[in-house]
N, C-alpha and C positions, 0 to 999 in steps of 0.2 A: 550305665548305672553311676550315680553320684556318691559322694562320701556318706550322705545321710542314709542311703539304702544299705551301704556296707555296714554302717554302725548299727542299724536296726537288726541286721542279720547277726552281728556280733553279740548284741544284747541277748538275743534268743539263745545263742550258743552258750553264753555264760550262765544263763538261767537254767536251761534244760540239762546241758551236759556237764557243766562245772558246778552246778548247784550253789552258786554264789548268792550271798545275801543282796538285798536291794541296794544297800549302802556300797558294797564292793562293786556291783555292776555300775552304779552311778559314778563311782570314782574312776573306773576303767574308761567308761564312755566320755567322761569329762576330760580325761587325759588325751584321748584321741581327738576330741573337739579342740583341745589346746594345740595339737599338732596342725590341725586344719587351719586354725586361726593364724599360726605362724606362717604357713604356706601362703595364705591370703595376704598377710602383712608384707611378705616379701614379693608379692605380685607374681607368684609362680603358679602357672596353670598346670597342676599335677593331680592326676588321679592316683589311687593307691598302687596301681601297676607300674607307674612311672617313677615312684619314689625310690631314691637310691640311698646307700649308706651315708654318703656325704651330706645329703639333705637332713638325715636324722641326726648326724653329728652336729650340724649347725643348729638344729632345733634344741638339742641338749645344751649346747653352749649358750644359747639364748635363755633357756630355762635357768641355767646356772647364774647368769648375769642378773636375772630377776631376784636372786637371793634365795631361791628354793633350796631347802636342805638336802643333804646327801640321801637321807632315807626317802624323802619324797621323790627325788630324782630317780632312785632305784625303782620305786613303785611305778613311775611314769614309763620307764624303760621296760619294766615287766609288762605293763599294759600294752605297749607298742608291740612287744614280742608276741604276746597272746593274740593280739589283733591280726598280726601277720600269720600266726600259726593257724588261726581260723580261716584266713584267706587261702592258705595252702591246702587245708583240708577240703575246702570247697572248690579247689582247682581254679580259683580266681587269679592267683599269681603262681608262677613256676618256681620262684625262689624268694626267700625272705631277706629284704635289705637290713632287717634288724638282727640277723643272726650273729653278726660280729660287733654289734653295739654293746659296749662295755658299761656295766653299772658300777657305781661306787660300792666298795666292799662294806657290807653291813651285817655279815654273818650268813651262814648257809642253813636253810631250813631242811630238815630231813623229812622224807615222805612217810605218811602213815603206812603201817603194815598190819596184816592180819596174822594171828597165831594159827598154827596147824588146826587146833581145835575149832577156831572160828570159821576157817575154810570148810572144815568137815560139817559144821552146823549149817552153813549156807547151802552147801550142796545137798545135805540131807533134807532141807526144807523144800526142795523141789517136788511139786506134785506130779508123781509119775502116772497118775490116773488120767491126766490130760495128754492129748496127742503131742504137744510140744515139750512135755516133761523130759522124755528121753533125749531129745535134742539139746535141751538146756543143760542137762547133766553132763553130756558128752562135751558140750561147748565150754562150760566152766572148768571142768577137769582138764581139758586141753589148754585153756587159757593159763591155768596155774602151773600145770606140770611141764609146759613148754616155755613159760615166761614170755608169752606173746604180747605185742601191742594189739589194741582192739582192731586197728586197720588190717593187721596181719591175719587176725582171726577170721574176720568176715570175708577176706579175700583168699582164704585157704582153698586149694583145689584138690579134688580127688586124684587127679593125675600126678600130684606132688606128694601123695601119702604113700609111703613105702612100708607096709606093715611087716613084711618078711625081714627087712633090714632094720626095722625099728626106728626109722627116721621120717621127718616131714621136711620137705623143701619149702622154705619160707622166703617170700620177697619182701624185704624191709625197706627202710628209708633209702632214697636215692636209687630205687630198683635193684639194690644189692641182694643177692641170694645167699642163703646160709642153710646148712642142714642142722636141724634141731632133733635131739633124741626124744622119742615119745615113750613115756612110761607104760608099764603093763596095764594099769587101771584105765588110763586114758585110751590106750589102744583097744582094749576090750569094749569100752563104751562107744568109741567111734565106729568100730566094726558093727556093733549091734544097731546103732542109729542108722548107718548107711544101708544095712541089709533089711532091717525090719520097719523102719519109719520113712526114711528118705525115698526108698524105692516105690512107695505108694503115693508119692506127691506128683501132681501134674506140673511138670517143670516148664517155666516160660523160656522161650527161645533166648539164647545168650547166657542162660544161667545153668546150663547142663553140667558144668565142671565144678561149680562152687559147692563146698561141703555143706555149709549150714544154710538152710532155706526156710523162708516163712511159709505159711499155709497156702499162700497164693503162688508159690513156686519160684519166687525170686530170692536173691541173696539177702541176708539180714543187713540192716543198717546199723551204724555205730550207735544211733539213738536207741534202737531196740535193745541192744546189749546193755546199755546204761540202765534202761528201764527195768530189765529183768533182774539185774543185780540190786537195784534200789528197792524193788519190791521184796526180794528175798531178805535184804538187810532189815527192812521194816518188819517183816514176818517174824524174824527171830529176835527182834528188839535190840539190834546191834546199835551201839551209841556212836561208833566211829563213822566219819564221813568217808565213804568209799566209792570207788569207780572201777572200771575194768583194769585201769593201770595199777590199782592197789594189788591185784593178783600178781602182776609182773614184779612189783617191788617186793612182795612177800616171797615169791619164787627165788629171787636173787639173795635176799637176806637169809632165808632158811638154808640155802646152799653154803653161804659164807660162814654162818654160825656152825655148820657141821664140818668145816675145814676144806671146802672146795677151793681149788686153785683159782686165783683171781683172773688169770688169762682165759681159763676154760669158761668162767662165768661171762667174761667179756664176749667171747666167741658165741656163746649161746644167746646172749641178749642182742647181739648184733651192734654193739657199741663200737664206733670208729676209734674212739680214744679210751685208753685205760683209765684216764682221770674221771670219766663219767661213771665207770664201774666202781671206782674207789669210794664213792659215797656210801656203798654198802658195807665197807670196812668200818666206816664211822658209825653206821647203824649197829654193827656188831659190837663195837666198843661200848656204845650206849647201852646195849642189851646187857653186856657183861657188868657194866657199872651198876645198873639197876639190880641185877641178880646179887651182886656183892653187898650192896646197901641193904637189900631185903633179908639176906640169909646169913651174912657173916656176923659172928657173935661180937666182934669189936667195931662193927660199922655204926 
């Protein structure tokens, strides 16, 4: 497979899963094309699997020498990171050479979150008269109440759900396992789905242990979860741009807002570094600032 094939797959990923505008997709693919141009210029025969951090650093140095601004450099690096994230998700590469690639500091964007009311509205909008309704309700409740990544959700296994103990064993990034507490609402819905819906599905070989299945008996895909959430968002007229990861951001933010210990939140999210979790303290401060401006008589 050549660079063009990879870039076409990346375009589809950005459009379907990230819901980016045509302009943003063009910008990202243009930046990857620029990397390919640099590799060809240096007469290096490299496919994406053979690119190393040193190659990317030399590319950014070349971009800098062209006089491209820090903001544009940051966007290019963001594009390369996103490209390799896509390749990781597709199991095309085993590790990302862009992971340690540093971008110029241009400020940090905080993720969108949903309020508890918005999450309730989304889940309430699920049509329980349809066969997949009970599954979707259990799935979204689990996604939010356990703060899971979408990949962790679709790969959840029945053998790793411990209802009596109130925990789910999750395999996260780098195949690292963690125990996540499951709330009473999610536990009740999961039990009901497994006993009353999943038990009536004809399961394809190799999918026997996955919790969430489609009607054909195989595990759900990441794309399917994205589509379910987007359809519900459209159904309730939600103006925010959301994805499965929005539920994870919301889970962490709601915990911090209510005084949860940062280390406990780090453990539940499976963050290797506390600095990754600390973004939610900034979200909390932003929330507090908004509340003060809105309600304080001297604001």
